[in-house]
N, C-alpha and C positions, 0 to 999 in steps of 0.2 A: 467336320474341318475345323470348327472352332474349338472343340475339345482337344483335337490334335495339336492346334496351334499354341493353345494354353499350356498344353503338357510339353511342348517344345520350349515354350518360354520358361516354365518351371525347371526344365532340365537345364537350359542355358544358365539360368540365374543360380542353381546349385554349383554349376562349374564355377561360374564366377565368384561365387562365395566359398569355393574350397580352400583358399589360403586360410580364412578366417576359421574354417572347420579344423585345419590342421593344427592351427596356433592353440585352438581351445583343446584339442587333444594333447598337445605338448605341455599345456598349462596343468592339465590333470595329473600328469606325472610328478609334478613339482609340489608335492605335500610338504607338510612340516618336517617330516624325517628327511627328505631329499634336501631341503633347505638347510637343515642342520649339517648334513653331511657335506654339502657345497661349502658352508661357513669354514667347516673344520679343515676342508681341502685347501681353501684359500688361505687360512690362518691356522697352520699346524701347531703353534705354540699355544693355542686356545686350550687345548685340552689338559697339558701339565699345567697351566696356570690356574685352571679351575680345580684341579686335584690339590695343588699347593694351597690355595685358599682354604678349601674345605678341611684339608689336614690341619691346617694352623687353627681353624675355628673349633675344630673337634678337640684338639689337644689342648686349647687354649680353655674350653669350657670344661674339660676334666681336671686341668691342674691350675687354671685361675691365674693369679699374678705370678705363680711359681714360673710358668711358661712364657707369660707375656712381658716379663721383665726385660729391660733392654740388655742386660748381661746374657740372658739365655738366648735371646734372639740373635745377638751378634756372635754368640758362641757357635751357632748353626753356621753362619758365614765363615769363622775361623776353620770349622771341622771340614768344610767342603771347598776350601780354596783350592787345594792340591787336585781334587777331582774336577773342580770347573776349569782350572788351566787345562789339565790333560784332555777333559771333555772337548774343550775348543779345538785341540789339535785333532782328536778323533773325529769330531764332526766334519771338519774340512774334507778328510778321507772318504767318509761314509757318504757325503753328499755326491761325490764322484762315483758311487755305487762299488766303493772299495771297503777295506776295513784294514785296521793297524793294530796287530797284536803286540807290536814293540815298542808301544808308547811308555809303558812302565819301565822296561829295562833301559830305554834311551835316557829317561828321566833320572834314573838312579845312577847310571854310568857318567852321565854328565856332571852330576853333583859329585861323584868320586874324583872325576878329572879335576874340577875345581879345587877340592880339598888337597888332593895328593900333589898336585902342582906347586901349591902354596906352601905345604908343610914338608914335603919330601924334597922337593928341589929347590925351595926358598924363592919361588917365583913371586913378584908382587900379586896381590890379590886381583887387582882389575884386570891384569893380563891373564890370569887363571880363569877368571870368570868367562873372559872373551874366548879362551881355548874350549872351556867347556860348552859354550854357545856354538862354536865352530864344530865340535866333535858331534853335537846333536844334529846340527844341520847336515853334516856330511852323512850320517847314518839315514837321514831322510832322503838325502840325494841318491843314495844307493837303492833304497826302496823304490823311489821314483823311477830310477833308470830301469830297474829290472821290471817294473810294471808298465811304463811307457814304451820303452824301446825293444826290451826283450818279450813283451805281452805275455809275462807270467802271471798268473792268478794272484791277486793282492793278499788272499788268505795264506797261501803257501810261502809268498815271499816275506811276509811280515812274522809268520810263524818261525821261518829259519832265522830271521833277523833277530827275533827275540832270544832265540837260544845261543846266537853267537855273541850277542851283546851281554846277555846274563853271564855266559861263561867268561867273556873277557873282563867283565866286572870283577869277579870273583878272583881271576887269575892275576889281574893287574893290582888289585887293592890288598891281595894276600888277606883278604876277610878282616882287615883291620879298621877300626872304628876310630875317627878323629873326634876326641872329645869336645863338648861344649866349651869347657873352660878354657881349652887351648885356643879355640876359635875366637871367643869373646876377648881373650887377653892379645892374640896376636893379628887376626884377621877379621874383625867385626863386620867387614864389608860383606863377608859371606852370610852373615846373618840379617842382611838388610830387610828382607821380606818379613822377618819376624819382629821388627820394631812395632810397638803398640802406642797408641794414642786415644784419648777420650774425646768422644764427641756426643754432647747431651746425655751424658751417662752411660753411653755406649762405649765399649772397648773395640777398636778396630785395629787391624794391622796393614802395613804396607802391601803385603801379599793379597788381603782381600780387596784392597783398592785397585791392585794390578789386575786380579781376576775380573772385576766389575768393568773396569777400563777396556780390558782385552775383548771382553763379550760385546760391549757396545761398539768398539771399533770394528771388530770383525762383522757385526751384523750390519753395519753402515756400508762397509766395502763389499759385502756379498750382495746387497740390494742397490747399490747406487753406482757401481762402477761396472765397466765392461768385463773386467776379469771376474768379478763375483758372478755376473750373469752367464759368462762361459763356464764357469764351475758347475752352476746348476744344468747348463746345456749339456755338459759331458756325462754327468750323472743320469739325466733323463734319458738320453740316447746317443752314444758317442759315435755312431755312424751318420747320425743325422746331422750330429755337431760338425762332423768333418766336413760333410757335403756343403754346410752353410758357411764355410770358411774358417771355423774355429781350429786353431792349432792345438790339437788335443794332447800332442806329445809335451808341448811346452806347459800347458796348464796342469797336466799330471805331475810333471816334474817340479812345479812351482808350489803345488798343494802339498806334495810329500816333504819338500825341503822346509816349507813354512811349518809344517807339522813338527819335523824334527827340531826346529828352532824353539817352538813353543814348549816342546817337552824339555828342551835344555833350561828354558826358563822356569819350568816346573821343578826341574832339580835344584835350581838356585832357591825357589820358594820352600823347597823341602827342607834345605839346610836351615832356613830361617824358622820353618814351623818346629822341627824337632830339636834343633839346636846344634847337633851334631853332624858329622858325615858318616853315614853307616851303608855299606854295600848290601845289607840285608833289608833295607826299609823300602817301602812302597812297592812290594811284591804284587800286590793286587790291583795296581794301578791300571792296567789293560782292561781287566774286568769292571772294574768301578767306572771307568770312562765310558765303557760300551753301555753300562747300565744307564748312565746319566743321559747319553744320547738316546737310547731307546725310549726311556720313560719320557724324554723330552719331545719325543713326537717327530724325530728326524728319520725318515724312512730308510730302512736297511738297503732297498732297492735303488736308493740314490735319487737325486734330483728334486727332493722336497723335503723341507724342514727349515729351522732357524736356529742360529747359535743362542738366542734369548731362550728358546725352548729348552734347549740342553742345559741352560743355566737354572732353570725352573726344575727340570728332573733333577739336577744335583741337590737343589734345595728340599726337594721332596725327601730325598733319602735321608738328608740331615734333620728334617724336622721328624721323621719316623724315628730315627736313631735316638735323638734326644728326647722326644716324647715318650717313647716305650722305656727309655731309661730312668726318667724322673717318675714314671709310674711303677717302676720297679719290676717290669716284666723281664723275662729270660730274654738273652740276647738273640736266641734262635728265631723268636717271633719278629724281629727285625728282617732277618733273611726269608722268613716265610713271606711276609707282606711284600717285600721287595720284589721275590719271586713272582707273585701275583700280579704285581704293578707291570712286570716286564712282559708276561703273556698277554696281560690286558692290552697294554700299548701296542704290541704287534698286532693283536686281534682288531684294534681300532684302526690302525694303520692300513690292514687288509680290507676292512669295511669301507674306508674312505676311498681306496683305491678303485674298489669295484664300481662305485657310484660316479666317479670321475671319468671313466672310461667312456 
C-alpha cells in the first residue's frame, strides 16, 4: 500500500509539474538559429543593413580612400536617389501584397507633362509641376480603383497601366526631348532637385535630401499611425483586416494614389538628375524599384518589411555599382551579383516566414 501511495504521489507530482515540462520542451526549440530567425522576422531591415555594411567594408578594403572619400560616398546617394524615391512608392504597394509595374512609366510621363506644359503651352512652371503631380496621382487612383473596387490582380492592372502610360508618353511627347539649356534658361524650377550643395566636403543634392526625408517620413507614418498599421494588416491578411473593421478599399485606394504621387515627385527629381525632359529616360524604373524592395527585405507576400530596408537595398545596389566600376570590372558583374542578391533575399524571406508560422 505504501508503495502504491508513493507511486500515486509521484504521478500527481508529475502532473502538477507538467507545465514546467512543456515550457522546458518549448525552450529547447529556441536555439541560436531560431533566435536569429525571430530577430530577422521582427526587424526585416536588419539583413540589408548587414549586407550594406559588409559591402562598404569590403570595397573600402579593396579601394581604400578612393572609395571612402566623401565624394565617392555621396555619389552613391546621388546615383540611387531616383531608385530610392520610386522604391518608396513600390514599397507601399508591395506591403499590401500587391505590385506596381507602372511606377517607372508614371514617373517619366509626369516629367514629360511638367516639361511640355511649360514649354509647349507656356504655362508657368509651378502650375505645370502641380499638373504633373496630379497626373501621377490620377494614374495611381486608376490602379487603386481597379484593384480595390474591381478586384483585379495588381500584377495585371499595373502591367496594363505600364503599357498604356508608356504609349501615351511617346504619343504625347512626339518623342521630343527638352534640352537642359532651355530648362535652365526659362524654367529652372524644373531642375530644383538637381541643385547641389556642399556639406563637410560631401556634395549632396536636393533630390538626395528629399529621398532621405521621404523614407524617414514614410517609416514613421507606417509604424506610428493607424493608417500605417492598416496597410500592414491588409498585406498580412485582407479578409482578417476586413473582419476587424479595416476599410480595406479605402486603404488600397490611398496606397495606390500615394504611390502615383510619389512617382510624379520622382519624375520631377528625374528632370533635376539628368537636367532635361526625355520621354526615353527611366525605362528600367519599375525593375530597379522592385530590386531595391526585394533586396531591402520587404516580403513580396505583403505585410512585412520597412521603408528603411528598401533604402538600404537601393544603397546596396549603388555600392556594388560604384565599387565594381572603380575596380575596373565589367558592368555585367554588377548585374550578376545583384541577381544573386535578389534570389538570396527571397530565400531568406521564405526561411524567416517558415519559422514565424
